[in-house]
C-alpha atoms as a printed R data frame, in Angstrom:
    type eleno elety resid chain resno       x       y       z
1   ATOM     1    CA   MET     A     1 -37.527 -37.499  14.199
2   ATOM     2    CA   TRP     A     2 -36.912 -37.370  10.473
3   ATOM     3    CA   LEU     A     3 -33.426 -35.985  11.117
4   ATOM     4    CA   PHE     A     4 -32.692 -38.922  13.423
5   ATOM     5    CA   LEU     A     5 -33.929 -41.389  10.803
6   ATOM     6    CA   TYR     A     6 -31.884 -39.733   8.107
7   ATOM     7    CA   PHE     A     7 -28.798 -39.923  10.277
8   ATOM     8    CA   CYS     A     8 -29.412 -43.647  11.029
9   ATOM     9    CA   SER     A     9 -29.879 -44.326   7.374
10  ATOM    10    CA   LYS     A    10 -26.597 -42.649   6.439
11  ATOM    11    CA   LEU     A    11 -24.774 -44.353   9.244
12  ATOM    12    CA   GLY     A    12 -26.163 -47.720   8.195
13  ATOM    13    CA   SER     A    13 -24.972 -47.146   4.614
14  ATOM    14    CA   ALA     A    14 -21.530 -46.131   5.778
15  ATOM    15    CA   LEU     A    15 -21.243 -49.166   8.057
16  ATOM    16    CA   GLN     A    16 -22.411 -51.405   5.213
17  ATOM    17    CA   ARG     A    17 -19.730 -49.960   2.837
18  ATOM    18    CA   ALA     A    18 -17.109 -50.351   5.539
19  ATOM    19    CA   PHE     A    19 -18.108 -53.961   6.248
20  ATOM    20    CA   TYR     A    20 -18.501 -55.231   2.670
21  ATOM    21    CA   GLY     A    21 -15.980 -52.856   0.979
22  ATOM    22    CA   SER     A    22 -16.725 -50.550  -1.943
23  ATOM    23    CA   SER     A    23 -17.075 -51.954  -5.432
24  ATOM    24    CA   GLY     A    24 -14.612 -49.441  -6.930
25  ATOM    25    CA   ARG     A    25 -14.748 -47.462 -10.138
26  ATOM    26    CA   VAL     A    26 -14.197 -48.310 -13.809
27  ATOM    27    CA   THR     A    27 -14.466 -46.275 -17.042
28  ATOM    28    CA   LEU     A    28 -15.443 -47.924 -20.391
29  ATOM    29    CA   ASN     A    29 -14.503 -46.250 -23.651
30  ATOM    30    CA   GLU     A    30 -16.049 -47.030 -27.105
31  ATOM    31    CA   GLN     A    31 -12.778 -46.587 -28.953
32  ATOM    32    CA   ARG     A    32  -9.188 -47.641 -28.405
33  ATOM    33    CA   ASN     A    33  -6.745 -45.547 -26.371
34  ATOM    34    CA   PHE     A    34  -9.512 -44.232 -24.055
35  ATOM    35    CA   THR     A    35 -11.341 -42.254 -26.709
36  ATOM    36    CA   GLY     A    36 -14.909 -42.024 -27.960
37  ATOM    37    CA   ARG     A    37 -18.020 -42.262 -25.841
38  ATOM    38    CA   ARG     A    38 -17.281 -43.165 -22.240
39  ATOM    39    CA   LEU     A    39 -19.202 -44.653 -19.309
40  ATOM    40    CA   ASP     A    40 -18.199 -44.423 -15.612
41  ATOM    41    CA   LEU     A    41 -19.467 -47.204 -13.337
42  ATOM    42    CA   THR     A    42 -19.355 -47.646  -9.613
43  ATOM    43    CA   THR     A    43 -21.883 -50.451  -9.454
44  ATOM    44    CA   GLU     A    44 -22.866 -53.325 -11.710
45  ATOM    45    CA   CYS     A    45 -24.823 -52.826 -14.930
46  ATOM    46    CA   GLN     A    46 -26.885 -55.613 -16.391
47  ATOM    47    CA   LYS     A    47 -27.341 -53.948 -19.732
48  ATOM    48    CA   LEU     A    48 -25.010 -51.196 -20.941
49  ATOM    49    CA   THR     A    49 -27.488 -50.006 -23.602
50  ATOM    50    CA   GLU     A    50 -29.813 -48.853 -20.803
51  ATOM    51    CA   LYS     A    51 -27.095 -46.295 -19.922
52  ATOM    52    CA   ASN     A    52 -26.951 -45.109 -23.528
53  ATOM    53    CA   PHE     A    53 -23.621 -46.826 -24.130
54  ATOM    54    CA   PRO     A    54 -23.146 -48.990 -27.240
55  ATOM    55    CA   GLU     A    55 -22.473 -52.681 -26.877
56  ATOM    56    CA   ARG     A    56 -18.920 -52.222 -27.965
57  ATOM    57    CA   CYS     A    57 -15.925 -51.347 -25.770
58  ATOM    58    CA   ASN     A    58 -12.311 -51.030 -26.898
59  ATOM    59    CA   SER     A    59 -10.518 -49.568 -23.909
60  ATOM    60    CA   VAL     A    60 -10.971 -49.553 -20.146
61  ATOM    61    CA   GLN     A    61  -9.416 -47.770 -17.151
62  ATOM    62    CA   VAL     A    62  -9.873 -49.241 -13.673
63  ATOM    63    CA   GLU     A    63  -9.570 -46.635 -10.963
64  ATOM    64    CA   SER     A    64 -10.114 -49.128  -8.180
65  ATOM    65    CA   GLY     A    65 -11.388 -52.657  -7.501
66  ATOM    66    CA   ALA     A    66 -11.749 -55.468 -10.003
67  ATOM    67    CA   TRP     A    67 -14.450 -55.761 -12.727
68  ATOM    68    CA   VAL     A    68 -15.775 -58.303 -15.184
69  ATOM    69    CA   GLY     A    69 -17.240 -57.432 -18.534
70  ATOM    70    CA   TYR     A    70 -19.616 -59.966 -20.174
71  ATOM    71    CA   GLU     A    71 -20.255 -60.532 -23.887
72  ATOM    72    CA   TYR     A    72 -24.073 -60.524 -23.314
73  ATOM    73    CA   ASP     A    73 -26.431 -58.743 -20.987
74  ATOM    74    CA   ASN     A    74 -27.342 -60.112 -17.507
75  ATOM    75    CA   PHE     A    75 -23.743 -61.302 -16.977
76  ATOM    76    CA   ARG     A    76 -23.815 -64.055 -19.631
77  ATOM    77    CA   GLY     A    77 -21.296 -65.252 -22.245
78  ATOM    78    CA   ARG     A    78 -17.568 -64.823 -22.525
79  ATOM    79    CA   GLN     A    79 -15.906 -63.049 -19.486
80  ATOM    80    CA   TYR     A    80 -13.285 -60.284 -19.575
81  ATOM    81    CA   LEU     A    81 -11.366 -59.391 -16.444
82  ATOM    82    CA   TRP     A    82 -10.369 -55.801 -15.712
83  ATOM    83    CA   ASP     A    83  -8.345 -55.487 -12.527
84  ATOM    84    CA   MET     A    84  -5.476 -53.434 -11.173
85  ATOM    85    CA   SER     A    85  -2.695 -55.390 -12.943
86  ATOM    86    CA   ASP     A    86  -0.672 -53.118 -15.298
87  ATOM    87    CA   ARG     A    87  -2.025 -50.068 -13.409
88  ATOM    88    CA   GLY     A    88  -5.541 -51.024 -14.550
89  ATOM    89    CA   GLU     A    89  -5.105 -49.525 -18.010
90  ATOM    90    CA   TYR     A    90  -6.351 -51.531 -21.019
91  ATOM    91    CA   ASN     A    91  -5.952 -49.401 -24.206
92  ATOM    92    CA   SER     A    92  -7.479 -52.064 -26.519
93  ATOM    93    CA   CYS     A    93  -9.642 -55.262 -26.250
94  ATOM    94    CA   ASP     A    94  -6.513 -57.280 -27.082
95  ATOM    95    CA   LYS     A    95  -5.210 -56.419 -23.588
96  ATOM    96    CA   TRP     A    96  -8.033 -58.388 -21.956
97  ATOM    97    CA   CYS     A    97  -7.868 -61.271 -24.527
98  ATOM    98    CA   GLY     A    98 -11.061 -60.144 -26.162
99  ATOM    99    CA   PRO     A    99 -11.503 -61.587 -29.700
100 ATOM   100    CA   VAL     A   100 -14.139 -58.877 -30.377
101 ATOM   101    CA   ASP     A   101 -15.150 -55.645 -28.775
102 ATOM   102    CA   HIS     A   102 -18.673 -56.663 -27.860
103 ATOM   103    CA   VAL     A   103 -19.436 -56.007 -24.167
104 ATOM   104    CA   SER     A   104 -23.024 -55.884 -22.925
105 ATOM   105    CA   SER     A   105 -22.897 -56.049 -19.070
106 ATOM   106    CA   VAL     A   106 -20.376 -55.318 -16.304
107 ATOM   107    CA   ARG     A   107 -20.147 -56.229 -12.653
108 ATOM   108    CA   ALA     A   108 -17.692 -55.693  -9.879
109 ATOM   109    CA   PHE     A   109 -15.904 -58.379  -7.765
110 ATOM   110    CA   ARG     A   110 -16.137 -58.037  -4.106
111 ATOM   111    CA   GLN     A   111 -12.706 -58.281  -2.565
112 ATOM   112    CA   ASP     A   112 -11.986 -61.230  -0.259
113 ATOM   113    CA   ASN     A   113  -9.331 -60.273   2.319
114 ATOM   114    CA   ASN     A   114  -8.225 -63.872   3.129
115 ATOM   115    CA   PRO     A   115  -4.730 -64.847   1.873
116 ATOM   116    CA   PRO     A   116  -4.890 -66.099  -1.706
117 ATOM   117    CA   ARG     A   117  -5.297 -69.895  -1.800
118 ATOM   118    CA   ILE     A   118  -6.868 -72.267  -4.318
119 ATOM   119    CA   GLN     A   119  -7.018 -76.040  -4.701
120 ATOM   120    CA   LEU     A   120  -7.193 -77.653  -8.174
121 ATOM   121    CA   PHE     A   121  -8.477 -81.248  -8.631
122 ATOM   122    CA   GLU     A   122  -7.938 -83.466 -11.638
123 ATOM   123    CA   ARG     A   123 -11.409 -84.992 -11.544
124 ATOM   124    CA   PRO     A   124 -14.966 -83.692 -10.756
125 ATOM   125    CA   GLY     A   125 -16.243 -83.767  -7.164
126 ATOM   126    CA   PHE     A   126 -12.813 -82.798  -5.672
127 ATOM   127    CA   SER     A   127 -11.174 -86.124  -6.417
128 ATOM   128    CA   GLY     A   128  -8.069 -87.331  -8.204
129 ATOM   129    CA   ARG     A   129  -4.795 -85.518  -8.169
130 ATOM   130    CA   LYS     A   130  -4.809 -82.313  -6.044
131 ATOM   131    CA   THR     A   131  -2.618 -79.202  -6.378
132 ATOM   132    CA   GLU     A   132  -2.754 -76.236  -4.016
133 ATOM   133    CA   LEU     A   133  -1.611 -72.755  -5.125
134 ATOM   134    CA   GLN     A   134  -1.040 -69.409  -3.460
135 ATOM   135    CA   ASP     A   135   0.542 -67.483  -6.284
136 ATOM   136    CA   ASP     A   136   0.445 -66.972 -10.051
137 ATOM   137    CA   ILE     A   137   1.502 -69.779 -12.358
138 ATOM   138    CA   PRO     A   138   2.148 -68.751 -15.974
139 ATOM   139    CA   ASN     A   139   2.462 -72.381 -17.295
140 ATOM   140    CA   LEU     A   140   0.839 -75.185 -15.356
141 ATOM   141    CA   MET     A   141   2.152 -77.868 -17.599
142 ATOM   142    CA   THR     A   142   5.730 -76.762 -17.122
143 ATOM   143    CA   ARG     A   143   5.391 -76.327 -13.365
144 ATOM   144    CA   PHE     A   144   3.067 -79.189 -12.373
145 ATOM   145    CA   SER     A   145   2.809 -81.323 -15.480
146 ATOM   146    CA   MET     A   146  -0.967 -80.694 -15.702
147 ATOM   147    CA   ASN     A   147  -3.174 -78.817 -18.040
148 ATOM   148    CA   ARG     A   148  -6.577 -79.938 -16.909
149 ATOM   149    CA   MET     A   149  -8.733 -79.408 -13.904
150 ATOM   150    CA   ALA     A   150 -12.203 -80.695 -13.312
151 ATOM   151    CA   SER     A   151 -13.144 -79.210  -9.947
152 ATOM   152    CA   VAL     A   152 -11.818 -76.275  -7.812
153 ATOM   153    CA   ARG     A   153 -11.954 -75.000  -4.242
154 ATOM   154    CA   VAL     A   154 -11.228 -71.248  -3.821
155 ATOM   155    CA   LEU     A   155 -10.295 -70.834  -0.179
156 ATOM   156    CA   GLY     A   156  -9.034 -67.209  -0.319
157 ATOM   157    CA   GLY     A   157  -8.889 -64.296  -2.732
158 ATOM   158    CA   ALA     A   158 -10.253 -64.376  -6.295
159 ATOM   159    CA   TRP     A   159  -8.525 -66.103  -9.217
160 ATOM   160    CA   VAL     A   160  -8.641 -66.072 -13.006
161 ATOM   161    CA   VAL     A   161  -7.893 -69.253 -15.022
162 ATOM   162    CA   TYR     A   162  -6.811 -69.151 -18.653
163 ATOM   163    CA   GLN     A   163  -7.102 -71.857 -21.270
164 ATOM   164    CA   GLU     A   164  -3.608 -71.045 -22.610
165 ATOM   165    CA   PRO     A   165  -0.241 -70.514 -20.950
166 ATOM   166    CA   ASN     A   166   1.039 -67.072 -20.142
167 ATOM   167    CA   TYR     A   167  -2.394 -65.679 -19.285
168 ATOM   168    CA   ARG     A   168  -3.798 -65.885 -22.751
169 ATOM   169    CA   GLY     A   169  -7.032 -67.131 -24.330
170 ATOM   170    CA   THR     A   170 -10.532 -67.641 -22.941
171 ATOM   171    CA   HIS     A   171 -10.578 -67.130 -19.187
172 ATOM   172    CA   TYR     A   172 -12.911 -67.528 -16.207
173 ATOM   173    CA   ILE     A   173 -12.980 -65.706 -12.878
174 ATOM   174    CA   LEU     A   174 -13.273 -67.832  -9.729
175 ATOM   175    CA   GLU     A   175 -14.571 -66.370  -6.448
176 ATOM   176    CA   LYS     A   176 -14.419 -67.923  -3.019
177 ATOM   177    CA   ARG     A   177 -16.524 -71.021  -3.214
178 ATOM   178    CA   ASP     A   178 -16.504 -74.650  -4.340
179 ATOM   179    CA   TYR     A   179 -16.779 -75.571  -8.100
180 ATOM   180    CA   ASN     A   180 -17.766 -79.195  -8.443
181 ATOM   181    CA   ASN     A   181 -16.989 -79.381 -12.156
182 ATOM   182    CA   HIS     A   182 -15.842 -77.148 -15.006
183 ATOM   183    CA   SER     A   183 -19.404 -76.195 -15.980
184 ATOM   184    CA   ASP     A   184 -19.773 -74.511 -12.533
185 ATOM   185    CA   TRP     A   185 -17.419 -71.739 -13.769
186 ATOM   186    CA   GLY     A   186 -18.969 -71.617 -17.236
187 ATOM   187    CA   ALA     A   187 -16.302 -73.547 -19.158
188 ATOM   188    CA   GLN     A   188 -16.954 -75.997 -22.059
189 ATOM   189    CA   GLY     A   189 -14.045 -78.198 -20.955
190 ATOM   190    CA   SER     A   190 -11.417 -78.708 -18.282
191 ATOM   191    CA   THR     A   191  -8.352 -77.441 -20.176
192 ATOM   192    CA   MET     A   192  -6.262 -74.859 -18.283
193 ATOM   193    CA   GLY     A   193  -2.851 -73.405 -19.205
194 ATOM   194    CA   SER     A   194  -2.270 -70.673 -16.543
195 ATOM   195    CA   ILE     A   195  -3.723 -69.117 -13.429
196 ATOM   196    CA   ARG     A   196  -3.227 -65.845 -11.517
197 ATOM   197    CA   ARG     A   197  -4.684 -63.945  -8.603
198 ATOM   198    CA   VAL     A   198  -7.120 -61.059  -9.234
199 ATOM   199    CA   ARG     A   199  -5.470 -57.709  -8.313
200 ATOM   200    CA   PHE     A   200  -7.749 -55.329  -6.354
201 ATOM   201    CA   ASN     A   201  -4.979 -52.658  -5.823
């Protein structure tokens, strides 16, 4: 009986991984250029210090998936995206627009297999001027004469919005859901300079 239950448990776990997809794998390094103390993660971590890793990270290697580092524990504060763009190699915190090297928690993004699609609205509550995107836009002002968005609908994929053009500055990661106003994605204001898709592979 115990063998049967063990088999069912393993089968259930395998089916769950197949249905939801695996989180992936990421390696954090204390120093630049992938040196110093390192921490390998395959699941989220609410507090890096509980894994004997300092709250400072200066380089990251993404083996698979897409990950977000947070300035504070329990997934709070400034966000840093680490995905598979540029082969998933970030040899310094400058590469992920980090003003400092302080990282306290990390979580993985679950991949959405729907075609990338996002709707941007000029005003809160999905009102005002509307723009729909399916690809990266390095400069929203040049392309659409807009640099503000007050509400968003993510209909497919995952996206990252930057305050400055050319994927620079403070950024926020948007998963598949509705965001009624900019505070729903953690921003202090509605300014947006560029937007791109999150790369999972």
